[in-house]
N, C-alpha and C positions, 0 to 999 in steps of 0.2 A: 761476284764471289770468286776468289782465287782458287786454283786447282788444289792448293795445299789445304784448304778449309773444307773440301768436300769429304764427307764421311765415306770410308771405304767398306766393302762387304767382307773383308778377309779376316781370318782367324790367325792368331788371337786378335780380338778387337783393337787392342792398343798397338798393334804392329806399326812400326814406322816405315812407310814405303819410300823407296828411293825416288826423289824427284816429284813427290806429290801424286795425287790420283785423279784421273779423268775417266769417267765411265765409257765403255765401248760404244762406238757409233753403230756397229753392225750387230744384228741379232745372231743367235747361235746357229740357226740354219744357214744363214749367209756365210758365216765364218767357216763352218764345216764344209759346205759345198765348194767354196773357193780353195780351201786347203786340200781337200780330196781331189779337186780338179788338177791342182799343181802336181800332186803326187802321181796321179794317173798319167799325165803328160810325160813326166819324168820316167816312170816305169815303162810306159809304152814305147817311148823313144829309145831308151837304153836296151830294152829287150829286142826291138827291131834291129838295132845295130849288132847285138850279140848273135842273133840268128843269121845275119848276113855273114858274119865271120865264121860261125860254126853251125852248119845246118843239121848236125847230128845230135844236138842237145835234146835229151829226152824230157819228159814231163817233170820228173823230180829235180833234174838239173836246172830247168827253167824256174821252178819255184825257189830253189836255193839262190839262183841269180837274182831274182826279184827281191828276195829277203835282203841280200847284201846291198843291193842298190837302194832299197828303202832305208836301210840303216845309214848308208852313205848320205842320202838326202837329208835325213833328220839330223844326223850328227854334224855334217859340214855346214848346212845352211840354217836349219831351224835352231839347233843348239848353238851353232856358231853365232847366230844373231843374238842369242841370249848373252853370251860372254862379252860381246862388243857393245851391247846396248842395255845392259842390266840396270844402269842407273836412271834410265829414262823410260823403261817399259811401262810403268804405271801411268804415265801421262801421255804416252804416244798413241797415235791412231793408225799406225801402219798395220798391215795384215798380221804379220808375225807378232807384233806387240799385243794386239787384241787377242790373238790366240793364247799367248802367254798369260795375259790377264784372266782369260777364261779358265785355263788349266790351273792357275794359281788359286782358284777357289778351293782346290783340293790340297794345295801345298803353297802357302804364301811365301815360303823361303825364296822363291824365284823373284819376288818383287822387293825383297829387303836386302839384296846384295849379300846374302848369307855366305860366309866364307867357305863352308863345306860345299855348297852348290857351285860356287865359282871354281873351286878346285876340281871337283869330280866332273863338271861339264867341260872344263878346259882340257882335261885328260881325254875325255870322250871325243872332243872335236879334233884334237891333234894326234891322237893315237888310233882310236877305234874307227874314226871316219876314214882315214886313208887306208887302214887295214881292210875295211869293208870293200873299198874299191879294188884293192889288190886281190882279195879273195875272189871277187867277181871276174877279174881279168884272168887269173889262173884257171878258174873253172871253164871259161870260154876257150882258153888256149889249151885245155886238156893237160895242164901241168899238175897232175893229180897229187904228186908228192908234195910240191910246194903249196898247193891249195889246202891240203889237209893240215899242214903245219900252221898256216895262217888261220885256218878255220878253228883249230884248237885254241890258239892264242886268243882269237877274237871272241870265241864262245865263252872261254873262261873269264875274259875281261868283262863281257856283258853280265855274266852271272855274278861276278864279284861286285860290279857296280850297282846292280839291283839290290844285292844283299846290303851293301853300305847305305844305299838310298833308303830302303825300308828300315834298316837297323837303327840309323841315327835318328830318324823321325820317331820310331817307336820308343827308343831309349828316352828321348826328351819328354815324350808324353807320359811314359810310365814313371820315371824317376824325378822329373822336374815339373810335371803337370802342365806342360806347354803343348798345345795341339795346334797344328797348322792347317787342318782341313775344316771346312764348314761342316755342321752336323748332318746336313741332308745326305741321304744315301747316295744320290746321284753323284755327288762329289767324291765321297770316300770310296764307295764301291765301284762307281762308274768310271771316274777319272783316275783316282789314285791306284786302285787295285787292277781293274780290268785293262786299262790302257797300257799299263806297265807289264802285265802278265805275259805278253808275247816274248818279252826279253828274258823270261824264265823258261818258258816252254820250248821255243825254237832253238835257242842256244844249247839246251840240254839234248834235244834230238840231234843237232848237228855234231855235238861233242861225242855222242854215242856212235854216230855214223863214222866219224873220223877214227875213233878208238877201234872200231871193227876193221876199218881199212888198214890201220897200222898193224893190228894183230894179224890180219890175213897176209899182209906184205912180209912181215917178219917170219911168219910160218912158212911161206913159200921160199924165202931165202934160206931158212934152216934146212928145208927139204932138199933144195937145190945143192947146198953144200954137202949134205949127207950123201946124196947120189953121186956126187963128183969124186968122192973119196974111194 
């Protein structure tokens, strides 16, 4: 049987997957453990390097650094893999392809070369990925002014991207009757909602932090100018 004749489990059932479909070879536990292992090595290595350059990083700064480097890994490598291999994901057995096939049970647009997904992910790879690295570098270098400028842009970009991601999907389901997630709760609530929720919560917190820093900095400058008169 050819790969193109194998029924796929994605919604809508008639979705045409790019390159045909081949089921994953690895089970879910193996996929998650390998992916988490890669991320752990990446974060552990980069945090060790950051601490070597700046031994004064406090707990909150280290958490922010880890967030930026997590975003950098996902944007540059995982999502970068998507935009370069989107036509063959459904039939490939590489680790990242199998991960994309698993996640696509909650959003099949990733396996159909959907134009919106290609556009938003390309912007993510080439803009938000490098800015994540830049924010981490500025944080370690204690260039707080530059860091908060980048952090504001990056946080707004993440929030806007998530809004578009959810919005386009909900619009099509509500007004066109097209759903991209399987009906099981684990896929909609577990993958689609919960896995993307950090890119709402964390950018909001970072945006508020930067807003307070900007407000405090401007207030100090006004007070300084007032005293100098």
